[in-house]
C-alpha positions as CSV (number, residue, x, y, z in Angstrom):
1,X,-4.3,79.7,86.7
2,X,-3.7,80.6,90.4
3,X,-7.3,81.6,90.7
4,X,-8.4,78.4,89.0
5,X,-6.5,76.2,91.4
6,X,-7.9,78.2,94.3
7,X,-11.5,77.8,93.0
8,X,-10.9,74.0,92.4
9,X,-9.7,73.6,96.0
10,X,-12.7,75.5,97.3
11,X,-15.0,73.3,95.3
12,X,-13.2,70.3,96.7
13,X,-13.8,71.6,100.2
14,X,-17.5,72.1,99.6
15,X,-18.4,69.1,97.5
16,X,-15.6,66.5,97.3
17,X,-14.6,65.9,100.9
18,X,-11.3,67.8,101.0
19,X,-10.4,67.9,104.7
20,X,-7.1,69.7,104.8
21,X,-5.1,72.0,102.6
22,X,-1.7,72.7,104.0
23,X,2.0,73.5,103.5
24,X,4.5,76.3,104.0
25,X,2.6,79.7,104.0
26,X,-0.4,77.9,102.6
27,X,-2.8,79.2,105.3
28,X,-3.6,82.8,106.3
29,X,-2.5,85.5,106.0
30,X,-0.5,84.7,102.8
31,X,-2.5,81.9,101.2
32,X,0.6,80.5,99.4
33,X,3.5,82.2,97.7
34,X,1.5,82.2,94.4
35,X,-1.8,82.8,96.2
36,X,-3.4,79.5,95.1
37,X,-4.8,78.9,98.6
38,X,-6.2,82.3,99.7
39,X,-9.5,82.2,101.5
40,X,-9.8,78.4,101.8
41,X,-11.5,77.4,105.1
42,X,-9.4,74.2,105.6
43,X,-6.0,75.8,104.8
44,X,-3.3,75.9,107.4
45,X,0.4,76.5,107.8
46,X,3.2,74.0,108.4
47,X,6.8,74.3,109.4
48,X,9.4,74.4,106.7
49,X,9.6,70.6,106.5
50,X,8.7,68.8,103.3
51,X,9.1,65.4,105.0
52,X,6.6,66.4,107.6
53,X,4.2,67.8,105.0
54,X,4.1,64.6,102.9
55,X,4.1,62.3,106.0
56,X,1.2,64.2,107.5
57,X,-0.8,64.0,104.2
58,X,-0.2,60.2,104.2
59,X,-1.4,60.0,107.8
60,X,-4.5,62.1,107.2
61,X,-5.4,59.9,104.2
62,X,-4.9,56.7,106.1
63,X,-7.2,58.0,108.8
64,X,-10.0,58.6,106.3
65,X,-9.3,62.2,105.3
66,X,-8.7,63.7,101.9
67,X,-5.8,66.1,102.1
68,X,-4.2,68.4,99.6
69,X,-0.7,69.5,100.5
70,X,1.8,71.8,98.8
71,X,5.6,71.6,98.4
72,X,6.3,75.3,98.0
73,X,8.7,74.8,95.0
74,X,9.3,71.5,93.3
75,X,13.0,71.9,93.8
76,X,12.4,70.9,97.4
77,X,10.5,67.8,96.5
78,X,13.9,66.2,96.0
79,X,14.3,66.3,99.8
80,X,11.7,63.5,100.1
81,X,12.0,61.2,97.2
82,X,11.9,58.2,99.6
83,X,8.5,59.3,101.0
84,X,7.2,59.8,97.4
85,X,8.3,56.2,96.7
86,X,6.6,54.9,99.8
87,X,3.4,56.7,99.1
88,X,3.3,55.3,95.6
89,X,3.7,51.8,96.9
90,X,0.8,51.7,99.3
91,X,-2.3,50.9,97.3
92,X,-0.3,48.4,95.2
93,X,1.2,46.7,98.3
94,X,-2.3,46.3,99.8
95,X,-3.8,44.9,96.6
96,X,-6.1,47.9,96.4
97,X,-7.4,47.4,99.9
98,X,-6.1,50.8,101.2
99,X,-6.7,53.9,99.2
100,X,-4.3,56.8,99.5
101,X,-6.2,59.8,98.2
102,X,-3.6,62.5,98.6
103,X,-2.9,65.4,96.2
104,X,0.5,67.1,96.3
105,X,0.7,70.3,94.3
106,X,4.0,72.1,93.6
107,X,5.1,74.9,91.2
108,X,7.3,73.6,88.5
109,X,9.8,74.9,85.9
110,X,11.5,78.1,84.9
111,X,10.1,81.4,83.7
112,X,10.2,83.7,86.7
113,X,14.0,84.1,87.1
114,X,13.9,82.0,90.3
115,X,17.6,81.1,90.1
116,X,19.0,77.7,91.0
117,X,16.7,76.9,93.9
118,X,13.4,77.8,92.4
119,X,13.6,76.9,88.7
120,X,13.9,73.2,88.4
121,X,11.5,70.9,86.5
122,X,10.4,67.8,88.4
123,X,8.4,65.8,85.9
124,X,11.2,63.4,84.9
125,X,11.7,62.5,88.5
126,X,8.0,62.3,89.1
127,X,7.1,60.0,86.2
128,X,9.6,57.4,87.6
129,X,7.5,57.2,90.8
130,X,5.4,54.1,90.2
131,X,2.0,54.4,91.9
132,X,1.6,58.1,91.4
133,X,-0.4,59.9,88.8
134,X,1.2,63.0,87.4
135,X,-0.5,66.0,85.7
136,X,0.6,69.4,84.5
137,X,-1.9,71.9,83.1
138,X,-1.1,74.7,80.7
139,X,-4.5,76.6,80.9
140,X,-6.6,77.7,83.9
141,X,-9.6,75.6,82.8
142,X,-7.3,72.5,82.6
143,X,-5.9,73.4,86.0
144,X,-9.4,73.4,87.5
145,X,-10.5,70.2,85.8
146,X,-7.3,68.3,86.5
147,X,-7.3,69.4,90.2
148,X,-10.9,68.1,90.6
149,X,-9.9,64.8,89.0
150,X,-6.9,64.6,91.3
151,X,-9.0,65.2,94.4
152,X,-11.5,62.5,93.4
153,X,-8.8,59.8,92.6
154,X,-8.1,57.1,95.2
155,X,-4.4,57.2,94.3
156,X,-1.7,59.8,95.2
157,X,-1.7,62.5,92.5
158,X,1.1,65.0,91.9
159,X,-0.1,68.3,90.3
160,X,2.8,70.2,88.8
161,X,1.9,73.8,88.3
162,X,4.0,75.7,85.7
163,X,4.9,78.8,87.7
164,X,5.4,80.9,84.5
165,X,1.7,80.4,83.7
166,X,0.2,80.9,87.1
167,X,-0.6,84.6,86.3
168,X,-1.7,83.9,82.7
169,X,-5.4,84.4,82.0
170,X,-7.3,81.7,80.1
171,X,-9.5,82.0,77.1
172,X,-12.2,79.8,78.5
173,X,-14.2,80.5,81.6
174,X,-14.4,78.0,84.5
175,X,-18.0,76.8,85.0
176,X,-19.5,79.4,87.3
177,X,-16.8,82.0,86.9
178,X,-18.0,85.5,86.2
179,X,-17.1,86.8,82.8
180,X,-15.6,90.0,84.2
181,X,-12.1,89.3,85.5
182,X,-12.2,92.4,87.8
183,X,-15.3,91.1,89.4
184,X,-13.7,87.7,90.1
185,X,-10.7,89.5,91.6
186,X,-12.9,91.5,93.9
187,X,-14.7,88.3,95.0
188,X,-11.7,86.0,95.7
189,X,-8.4,87.9,95.8
190,X,-7.4,89.0,99.2
191,X,-6.6,92.7,99.7
192,X,-3.1,93.9,100.3
193,X,-2.7,94.9,103.9
194,X,-4.9,93.8,106.8
195,X,-6.8,90.6,106.0
196,X,-7.9,89.7,109.4
197,X,-11.6,90.2,108.6
198,X,-11.5,89.4,104.9
199,X,-13.6,86.6,103.6
200,X,-13.9,85.5,99.9
201,X,-17.2,85.6,98.1
202,X,-17.0,82.4,96.0
203,X,-18.8,82.3,92.6
204,X,-21.3,79.4,92.1
205,X,-18.8,77.0,90.8
206,X,-19.7,73.8,89.1
207,X,-18.1,70.4,88.6
208,X,-15.7,70.1,85.6
209,X,-13.4,67.1,85.7
210,X,-10.8,66.3,83.0
211,X,-10.2,62.5,83.1
212,X,-6.6,61.7,84.0
213,X,-4.8,60.2,81.0
214,X,-6.6,62.3,78.3
215,X,-4.6,64.7,76.2
216,X,-6.0,67.7,74.3
217,X,-5.4,68.3,70.6
218,X,-5.1,72.1,70.6
219,X,-4.1,72.5,67.0
220,X,-4.6,70.1,64.1
221,X,-2.4,69.8,61.0
222,X,-0.5,67.4,58.7
223,X,3.1,68.5,58.6
224,X,4.2,67.2,62.0
225,X,3.2,66.2,65.5
226,X,4.3,68.4,68.4
227,X,3.9,67.0,72.0
228,X,4.3,69.4,74.9
229,X,2.8,70.3,78.3
230,X,3.1,73.1,80.9
231,X,5.1,76.3,80.1
232,X,6.3,75.3,76.5
233,X,2.8,74.4,75.4
234,X,1.5,77.9,74.6
235,X,4.9,78.6,72.9
236,X,4.3,75.6,70.6
237,X,0.9,76.8,69.8
238,X,2.2,80.3,69.0
239,X,4.9,78.8,66.8
240,X,2.4,76.6,65.0
241,X,0.1,79.5,64.3
242,X,3.0,81.6,62.9
243,X,4.3,78.8,60.7
244,X,0.8,78.1,59.4
245,X,0.2,81.8,58.7
246,X,3.5,82.6,57.1
247,X,4.5,79.4,55.4
248,X,1.4,77.1,55.2
249,X,2.8,74.4,57.5
250,X,0.3,72.9,59.9
251,X,0.9,70.8,63.0
252,X,-0.9,68.6,65.4
253,X,-0.1,70.2,68.7
254,X,-0.9,67.9,71.6
255,X,-1.1,69.2,75.1
256,X,-0.4,66.0,77.1
257,X,-1.9,67.5,80.3
258,X,-1.6,64.1,82.1
259,X,2.0,62.8,82.1
260,X,1.1,59.5,83.8
261,X,-1.1,57.9,82.7
262,X,-0.6,59.6,79.3
263,X,-2.7,59.5,76.1
264,X,-0.8,57.1,73.9
265,X,-3.8,56.7,71.7
266,X,-3.8,60.3,70.7
267,X,0.0,60.4,70.2
268,X,-0.1,57.2,68.1
269,X,-2.9,58.4,65.9
270,X,-1.2,61.7,65.2
271,X,2.2,60.0,64.4
272,X,0.5,57.7,61.9
273,X,-1.0,60.7,60.3
274,X,2.0,63.0,60.1
275,X,5.1,60.7,60.3
276,X,7.0,63.5,62.0
277,X,7.4,64.0,65.7
278,X,8.8,66.7,68.0
279,X,8.6,66.4,71.8
280,X,9.1,69.7,73.8
281,X,9.6,70.3,77.5
282,X,11.9,72.3,79.7
283,X,13.4,69.6,81.9
284,X,17.0,68.8,81.5
285,X,17.8,66.8,78.5
286,X,19.5,63.7,80.0
287,X,17.1,61.0,81.2
288,X,14.2,63.2,80.4
289,X,10.5,62.1,80.3
290,X,10.5,63.2,76.6
291,X,13.1,60.5,75.9
292,X,10.6,57.9,77.1
293,X,8.0,59.1,74.7
294,X,10.6,59.2,72.0
295,X,11.6,55.6,72.7
296,X,8.0,54.5,72.5
297,X,7.4,56.3,69.3
298,X,10.4,54.6,67.8
299,X,9.5,51.2,69.2
300,X,5.9,51.3,67.9
301,X,6.1,53.5,64.8
302,X,9.6,53.1,63.4
303,X,8.4,52.2,59.9
304,X,5.7,54.9,60.0
305,X,8.1,57.8,60.5
306,X,9.1,59.9,57.5
307,X,12.0,61.6,59.2
308,X,13.9,61.1,62.5
309,X,11.8,61.9,65.6
310,X,13.4,64.6,67.8
311,X,13.2,66.3,71.1
312,X,13.7,69.9,72.3
313,X,14.6,70.0,76.0
314,X,16.4,72.1,78.6
315,X,20.2,72.2,78.8
316,X,21.8,69.6,81.1
317,X,23.2,72.1,83.6
318,X,23.1,72.0,87.5
319,X,20.7,74.9,87.8
320,X,19.3,78.0,86.1
321,X,21.1,81.3,86.9
322,X,19.1,84.3,88.0
323,X,20.6,86.4,85.1
324,X,17.9,86.6,82.4
325,X,20.3,85.5,79.7
326,X,21.2,82.3,81.6
327,X,17.5,81.4,82.0
328,X,16.6,82.2,78.4
329,X,19.5,80.0,77.2
330,X,18.8,77.1,79.6
331,X,15.3,76.2,78.6
332,X,13.5,76.2,75.2
333,X,12.1,79.6,74.1
334,X,9.7,80.6,71.3
335,X,12.5,81.0,68.7
336,X,14.0,77.6,69.6
337,X,10.6,75.9,69.2
338,X,9.8,77.6,66.0
339,X,13.2,76.6,64.5
340,X,12.7,73.0,65.6
341,X,9.2,72.8,64.1
342,X,10.5,74.4,60.9
343,X,13.2,71.8,60.7
344,X,10.7,69.0,61.4
345,X,8.4,70.1,58.6
346,X,11.0,70.8,56.0
347,X,13.4,67.9,56.4
348,X,13.1,65.7,53.2
349,X,11.5,62.3,53.8
């Protein structure tokens, strides 16, 4: 996924008018703490100042540029909630007269033992920011397609990158990506050591845009609807495959991909079919984005439900400890998801 984001940003530089890619350690020699900006010709480093990063992006966009900036970890996006709010207001306040085409990307969630300052989830805060579009991919191809959609959009877009998946290889190639992963690495991954004369050799990438607001039905079934995104999504798919193989229970597994706007049409159609709903994410369970989806399911499909709808979310704790046991017990894991799906499918109507 890190390579996919990097290739999308390169495509944006070459063909979509991206003028600046910047943030803490985003430029050379590091190219980002997760290497998603290595080799980009417009990448540059900023001070450790989230307020300055977002404020600069807004200024560049007002001046006619098309910037992409990074908040190094989403935990530090909380430092600038007021600026997020202001950025979300701007197109609306001008009646659409002034575009604000900024993309903010930031790593999100647990999964790397990042402890209390590098393991938060931000989507529940983010989806309250009216005026922003919010996406979270769970595959490299989706990361590429959603990033291109974000760059093209005239509104501010927040791209939440699940840090636990940034080193996971996808099953589908990005258009133009060589089939040999070692060849791709030789082409675009910076060497360890002296990089002063290194230049990437970009593959012949092509446009691939996933419209914002369109989910992906990654598994199809009849015993329940499972809605997820980001890190928990592949765990939901694994649990669905295991339950289908071992017990014959099948599920619609919906990868939301775009958290706002979101694909209510797909959710609604699936709920009407299965009558059973489970929403899974890793954000803390109080005032969680999943609770909004749950409320809407109840409001619009109360009499279509066969059993109570349910959520599976992270524990409501101040942070996630670095100890592996703390992290494993703070956010949903495969066993938790499989049990919740089993309970969903087997509860008597």
